C-alpha positions in Angstrom: -25.4 -4.6 0.5 -22.1 -5.4 2.0 -20.5 -8.8 2.4 -17.3 -8.2 4.5 -15.6 -10.3 7.1 -18.6 -10.6 9.4 -20.8 -12.3 6.7 -20.8 -15.7 8.4 -21.9 -14.2 11.7 -24.9 -12.5 9.9 -25.7 -15.8 8.1 -25.7 -17.7 11.4 -28.3 -15.2 12.7 -30.5 -15.9 9.7 -30.1 -19.7 10.0 -30.4 -19.8 13.7 -27.3 -21.9 14.1 -24.3 -21.9 16.5 -21.7 -19.5 15.2 -17.9 -19.8 15.9 -15.6 -17.0 14.8 -12.1 -18.1 13.9 -12.7 -21.7 14.7 -9.6 -23.7 15.9 -8.0 -26.4 13.8 -10.6 -26.8 11.1 -10.4 -27.0 7.3 -12.2 -25.8 4.3 -13.4 -29.4 3.9 -14.1 -32.0 6.6 -12.3 -34.8 4.8 -10.8 -35.4 1.4 -12.5 -38.8 1.5 -15.7 -37.1 0.6 -14.2 -36.4 -2.8 -13.3 -39.9 -3.8 -14.2 -41.0 -7.3 -12.9 -42.0 -10.7 -9.7 -40.1 -11.3 -9.2 -39.2 -7.7 -8.0 -41.4 -4.8 -7.8 -39.5 -1.5 -5.4 -42.1 -0.2 -2.7 -41.0 -2.8 -2.7 -37.4 -1.7 0.5 -36.2 0.1 -0.3 -35.9 3.9 0.8 -32.2 3.8 -1.7 -31.4 1.1 -4.4 -33.3 2.9 -3.5 -31.4 6.1 -3.9 -28.1 4.3 -7.4 -28.9 3.2 -8.6 -30.6 6.3 -6.8 -28.3 8.8 -6.5 -25.0 6.9 -6.3 -22.9 10.1 -2.9 -24.5 10.8 -1.4 -22.5 8.0 -0.7 -18.9 7.0 -1.0 -17.6 3.5 0.8 -15.0 1.3 -0.6 -14.1 -2.1 1.5 -13.2 -5.1 -0.9 -12.0 -7.9 0.2 -12.2 -11.5 -2.3 -10.3 -13.7 -2.1 -10.2 -17.5 -1.4 -6.7 -18.7 -4.5 -6.5 -20.9 -6.9 -7.0 -17.9 -5.3 -4.6 -15.5 -7.2 -1.4 -16.5 -10.6 -3.1 -16.4 -9.8 -4.8 -13.0 -8.7 -1.5 -11.5 -12.1 0.0 -12.4 -13.9 -3.1 -11.1 -12.0 -3.1 -7.8 -12.6 0.6 -7.2 -16.3 0.7 -8.2 -17.5 -2.8 -7.2 -15.1 -5.0 -5.1 -14.0 -2.6 -2.4 -17.5 -1.1 -1.8 -19.0 -4.6 -1.8 -16.4 -6.2 0.5 -15.9 -9.2 -1.8 -13.5 -10.5 -4.5 -11.0 -7.7 -3.7 -7.8 -9.4 -5.0 -4.5 -7.4 -4.7 -3.7 -5.5 -7.8 0.1 -5.9 -7.5 2.9 -7.2 -5.4 3.1 -3.9 -3.3 -0.5 -4.4 -2.2 0.1 -8.1 -1.6 2.9 -7.2 0.8 0.3 -5.9 3.2 -0.1 -9.6 4.2 -3.1 -11.8 4.4 -5.1 -12.7 7.5 -6.9 -16.0 7.1 -9.6 -17.5 9.3 -12.5 -19.9 9.1 -15.9 -19.1 10.7 -18.3 -22.0 11.2 -22.0 -22.6 11.7 -23.6 -25.6 13.3 -27.2 -25.3 11.9 -28.9 -28.2 13.7 -26.8 -28.0 16.9 -25.5 -31.5 16.7 -21.8 -30.5 17.1 -21.2 -31.1 13.4 -20.1 -28.1 11.2 -22.6 -27.4 8.5 -21.2 -24.1 7.1 -17.5 -23.3 6.6 -16.7 -19.7 5.7 -13.1 -19.1 4.7 -12.3 -15.4 5.1 -9.2 -13.8 3.7 -8.5 -10.2 4.5 -5.6 -7.8 4.3 -3.6 -8.1 7.6 -3.1 -4.4 8.2 -6.7 -3.3 7.9 -8.9 -6.4 7.9 -10.3 -5.2 4.5 -11.8 -8.3 2.9 -10.2 -10.0 0.0 -12.4 -13.1 -0.4 -15.3 -14.5 1.6 -16.2 -18.0 0.4 -18.6 -20.7 1.7 -17.0 -24.1 1.2 -19.0 -27.3 0.9 -18.6 -30.8 -0.6 -21.3 -33.0 -2.2 -21.6 -36.2 -4.1 -23.4 -37.0 -7.2 -23.3 -40.6 -8.5 -19.9 -42.0 -7.7 -18.1 -38.6 -7.7 -17.4 -36.0 -5.1 -17.2 -32.2 -5.8 -16.1 -29.1 -4.1 -18.6 -26.2 -4.3 -17.5 -22.7 -3.3 -20.1 -20.0 -2.9 -19.1 -16.3 -2.9 -21.9 -14.2 -1.4 -23.2 -11.2 -3.2 -26.3 -9.0 -2.4 -29.4 -11.2 -2.7 -27.3 -13.6 -4.7 -24.2 -15.9 -4.9 -21.5 -16.7 -7.4 -20.7 -20.4 -7.1 -17.8 -22.4 -8.4 -18.3 -26.2 -8.6 -15.0 -27.9 -9.0 -13.9 -31.5 -10.0 -11.0 -33.0 -7.9 -8.2 -34.6 -9.9 -4.9 -36.3 -8.7 -1.6 -34.7 -9.6 1.7 -36.4 -9.8 3.6 -36.5 -6.5 0.6 -36.5 -4.3 -0.9 -33.1 -5.4 -4.5 -32.2 -5.8 -6.2 -30.2 -8.5 -9.7 -28.7 -8.3 -10.9 -27.5 -11.7 -14.0 -26.3 -13.5 -12.3 -27.1 -16.9 -14.1 -30.4 -17.1 -16.4 -32.3 -19.6 -18.5 -33.5 -16.7 -22.0 -32.1 -16.1 -21.5 -30.4 -12.7 -18.2 -28.4 -12.8 -18.7 -24.8 -13.8 -19.7 -21.4 -12.5 -23.2 -20.4 -11.5 -24.9 -17.2 -10.5 -27.9 -17.6 -8.2 -30.4 -14.8 -7.4 -33.1 -14.7 -4.7 -36.1 -12.5 -5.3 -36.5 -10.4 -2.1 -40.3 -10.4 -2.4 -41.2 -14.0 -3.5 -38.0 -15.7 -2.3 -37.9 -17.5 -5.6 -34.4 -18.8 -6.6 -33.1 -18.4 -10.1 -29.7 -20.0 -11.1 -27.9 -19.3 -14.4 -24.7 -21.0 -15.7 -21.9 -18.5 -16.3 -20.3 -19.6 -19.5 -16.8 -18.6 -20.6 -15.3 -18.4 -17.1 -13.1 -21.1 -15.7 -10.5 -21.7 -13.0 -8.0 -24.3 -11.8 -6.4 -24.7 -8.3 -3.3 -26.8 -8.0 -2.0 -27.6 -4.5 1.4 -29.5 -4.5 4.5 -30.0 -2.3 7.6 -28.3 -3.7 10.9 -28.8 -1.9 9.0 -29.9 1.2 6.7 -26.9 1.3 3.0 -26.7 0.3 2.4 -24.4 -2.7 -0.8 -23.4 -4.5 -1.4 -21.9 -7.9 -4.9 -20.6 -8.7 -5.4 -19.8 -12.4 -8.3 -18.1 -14.1 -9.5 -17.9 -17.7 -12.2 -16.0 -19.5 -13.3 -17.4 -22.9 -10.1 -19.4 -22.9 -7.8 -16.4 -22.3 -5.7 -16.6 -19.1 -6.0 -13.4 -17.1 -4.8 -14.1 -13.6 -2.7 -16.5 -11.5 -2.7 -16.3 -7.7 0.4 -17.9 -6.3 0.0 -18.8 -2.6 2.9 -19.3 -0.3 1.7 -21.6 2.5 3.5 -22.0 5.8 2.6 -23.7 9.0 1.6 -21.5 11.9 4.0 -21.4 14.8 2.8 -23.8 17.4 0.0 -25.3 15.1 -1.0 -28.8 15.9 -0.2 -31.4 13.3 
């Protein structure tokens, strides 16, 4: 009933794989080359953007949330009643909360013990208390001639999954978006029946997101925007900096 920052360790026990907490020098994806396809050439991506995706643990993050006024009361209720007790999707409400800082790490699982990472869990928590902000399981897959990023956010007996299409941005940037006419991009809620283990998946219509990672004045920046039924309600602006002494 609680996700929290130890979720990947619990998952490793279920899967029987080799668990590594706070893995060194790994990324949320193994290689951007897995995403190659029409509209996206990994070779055109700025090396600093590629490094962020393939070696995410070399960087530190700060979040600057920008909520639309109309959604704040509802989110405050959701955060108090759902997000904090659940230990998932607990985004800072304002700049004061964001100043607590963010601790970012990636936990991994090698399911078949072949020294290849099968599960990458990117965990972001408040630096002062380790209270979870996001726990996401990052994978890539290919369908036809296209690659996609799929991010699963664990929930009790279920998962909320965002499947995102990669697109090139001017200047070597990379956009991941669910705002696409393609068949796969979108958001999905999957539920596992605890008795029968049957899996049911529903498409969540009306919700969309777009993540843009670019280089601005020599620094990597990320803007993560969200919409509901076409109405913008949140932008998370990430300030990304290389860790002191990080390889690269």
